[in-house]
C-alpha positions as CSV (number, residue, x, y, z in Angstrom):
1,M,0.0,0.0,0.0
2,E,1.3,3.4,-0.9
3,P,1.9,5.8,2.0
4,Q,-0.2,9.0,2.0
5,F,1.3,12.5,2.1
6,L,0.3,14.1,5.4
7,K,0.2,17.9,5.7
8,I,1.2,18.8,9.3
9,P,-1.2,21.5,10.6
10,G,0.1,24.9,11.7
11,P,1.9,27.9,10.3
12,A,4.7,27.1,7.9
13,N,7.2,29.3,9.8
14,Q,6.6,27.5,13.1
15,L,9.8,25.9,14.3
16,L,8.2,23.1,16.4
17,R,4.8,21.6,16.3
18,V,4.1,19.8,19.6
19,F,1.0,17.5,19.8
20,N,0.0,16.1,23.1
21,Q,-2.6,13.7,21.8
22,T,-5.0,11.5,23.7
23,C,-7.6,9.5,21.9
24,S,-9.1,6.0,21.8
25,F,-6.6,5.0,19.1
26,F,-3.7,6.6,17.1
27,P,-5.6,8.2,14.2
28,T,-3.0,8.7,11.4
29,P,-2.8,6.2,8.5
30,W,0.4,4.9,6.8
31,H,1.9,8.2,5.8
32,Y,4.9,10.4,5.3
33,H,5.8,14.1,5.6
34,P,8.9,16.3,5.1
35,E,9.1,17.1,8.8
36,Y,11.2,15.0,11.2
37,E,9.1,13.4,13.9
38,L,9.9,12.5,17.5
39,V,7.3,10.2,19.1
40,W,7.0,9.3,22.8
41,V,4.2,6.8,23.6
42,L,2.8,7.4,27.1
43,S,0.0,4.8,27.0
44,S,-1.2,2.1,24.6
45,T,0.4,-0.9,23.0
46,G,0.5,-2.1,19.4
47,Q,2.7,-2.3,16.3
48,R,4.8,0.4,14.8
49,F,5.6,0.4,11.1
50,I,8.6,2.6,10.2
51,G,9.9,2.1,6.7
52,H,10.3,-1.7,6.2
53,H,10.4,-2.2,10.0
54,V,7.5,-3.8,11.9
55,G,7.9,-3.9,15.7
56,R,6.0,-3.6,19.0
57,F,5.5,-0.4,20.9
58,S,4.4,0.1,24.5
59,P,4.4,2.9,27.1
60,G,7.9,4.5,27.1
61,D,8.6,3.9,23.4
62,V,10.7,6.8,21.9
63,C,11.4,6.9,18.2
64,L,12.9,9.5,15.8
65,I,11.5,9.2,12.3
66,G,13.4,10.8,9.4
67,S,12.0,13.2,6.8
68,N,9.7,11.5,4.3
69,L,10.1,8.1,6.0
70,P,6.7,6.3,5.9
71,H,5.3,5.3,9.2
72,Y,2.2,4.2,11.1
73,Y,1.3,3.3,14.7
74,R,-1.5,0.7,15.1
75,N,-3.0,0.1,18.5
76,D,-3.7,-3.5,19.6
77,P,-7.4,-4.2,19.0
78,D,-7.9,-5.3,22.6
79,W,-6.3,-2.2,24.1
80,E,-9.0,-0.7,26.3
81,G,-7.4,2.5,27.7
82,E,-6.6,5.7,26.0
83,A,-3.8,6.0,23.4
84,H,-1.6,8.9,24.6
85,S,1.5,10.2,22.8
86,L,3.6,13.3,22.5
87,V,4.5,13.9,18.9
88,I,6.9,16.6,17.8
89,H,7.4,17.7,14.2
90,F,10.3,19.9,13.2
91,Q,12.3,20.8,10.1
92,E,16.1,20.6,9.7
93,S,16.6,24.1,8.2
94,W,16.5,26.1,11.4
95,I,18.7,23.6,13.3
96,A,21.3,23.8,10.5
97,A,21.5,27.6,11.2
98,I,22.6,27.0,14.8
99,P,26.4,26.9,15.4
100,G,27.5,23.7,17.1
101,S,24.6,21.7,15.8
102,E,26.8,19.2,13.8
103,S,26.0,16.2,16.1
104,I,22.3,16.9,15.8
105,L,22.5,17.2,12.1
106,H,24.3,13.8,12.0
107,L,21.5,12.4,14.1
108,L,19.0,13.6,11.6
109,R,20.9,11.9,8.8
110,R,20.8,8.7,10.7
111,S,17.1,9.0,11.4
112,E,16.4,8.3,7.7
113,R,16.3,4.6,8.8
114,G,14.2,5.3,11.9
115,I,15.8,5.2,15.4
116,H,14.3,3.6,18.5
117,F,15.9,4.8,21.8
118,G,16.4,2.6,24.8
119,P,14.9,3.1,28.3
120,S,18.0,4.8,29.7
121,V,17.5,7.6,27.1
122,L,13.9,8.1,28.1
123,Q,14.9,8.3,31.8
124,R,17.3,11.2,30.9
125,I,14.9,13.2,28.6
126,Q,11.5,12.5,30.2
127,P,11.5,15.6,32.4
128,Q,12.2,17.7,29.3
129,L,9.6,16.0,27.2
130,E,7.0,16.7,30.0
131,R,8.1,20.4,30.0
132,L,7.5,20.6,26.3
133,M,3.8,20.0,26.9
134,V,3.5,23.2,29.0
135,V,6.0,25.7,27.7
136,E,5.9,27.9,24.6
137,G,8.1,30.1,22.5
138,L,11.9,30.2,23.2
139,D,11.7,28.0,26.2
140,R,10.2,25.2,24.1
141,T,12.9,25.6,21.4
142,L,15.7,25.5,24.0
143,I,14.3,22.5,25.8
144,F,13.9,20.7,22.5
145,M,17.4,21.5,21.4
146,A,18.7,20.0,24.7
147,I,16.6,16.8,24.0
148,L,18.1,16.5,20.5
149,D,21.6,17.1,21.8
150,T,21.1,14.2,24.3
151,L,19.7,11.9,21.6
152,S,22.6,12.7,19.3
153,K,25.2,11.6,21.9
154,T,23.6,8.4,23.1
155,E,24.6,4.8,22.1
156,D,21.4,3.3,23.6
157,L,19.6,3.1,20.3
158,Q,18.6,0.8,17.5
159,Y,18.1,1.5,13.8
160,L,14.8,0.2,12.6
161,A,15.1,-0.1,8.9
162,N,18.0,-1.8,7.2
163,T,18.0,0.7,4.3
164,V,16.7,4.2,3.7
165,V,13.1,4.0,2.4
166,A,12.1,7.6,2.3
167,V,9.6,8.8,-0.3
168,P,11.6,10.6,-3.0
169,R,11.6,14.4,-2.7
170,S,10.1,14.7,-6.2
171,D,7.0,12.9,-5.0
172,E,6.9,15.3,-2.0
173,D,7.0,18.3,-4.3
174,R,4.3,16.9,-6.5
175,M,2.0,16.1,-3.6
176,N,2.6,19.5,-2.0
177,A,1.6,21.2,-5.3
178,V,-1.6,19.1,-5.4
179,Y,-2.4,19.9,-1.8
180,Q,-1.9,23.6,-2.3
181,R,-4.1,23.5,-5.4
182,I,-6.9,21.9,-3.4
183,L,-6.6,24.3,-0.6
184,Q,-6.8,27.3,-2.9
185,N,-9.8,25.9,-4.9
186,Y,-11.7,23.8,-2.3
187,R,-14.9,25.8,-2.9
188,R,-14.9,24.9,-6.7
189,D,-15.2,21.6,-8.4
190,I,-11.7,20.2,-8.9
191,R,-11.5,17.9,-11.9
192,L,-8.9,15.1,-11.8
193,Q,-7.3,16.3,-15.1
194,D,-6.9,19.8,-13.6
195,A,-5.1,18.3,-10.5
196,A,-2.9,16.1,-12.8
């Protein structure tokens, strides 16, 4: 099945998009987007699909998903509680502009295969992740940079996909163009050949 392009909501110039989501199940389909994604599962169990990787997730699961890397979290059908996660979307461009960010940029390169972090890493960054849910502005950015710095220096991690499986950028550009056309013309009938 082909992954769907997902447009992350929010202003285009927003450095970080932090979603503290609680629902009966994780709602997103098999999808990809140009933003990098850091996911912390607080409650629920199920299977995560990242690139060619299929594995289990449970509370405490922390993964970094590379730009345009298809992924999907599916809850176990017998899970009876709430599905709660903290999902952070961000782009590389603003990080690259910060002096001394080389180790973080190297981490982002490595995340093209998807990275799962071990429990010792969560223990170190959990207080900062919790703060991200309540702070805004510069405080949020500084805390997030500290989290990325910690992640870039740890060895308690596992690569999830054997090879890079990101959707090609040309497809991303094409899907963005279609999405923008639909947004600009949603009040009119849009014919398939016009979109093509």
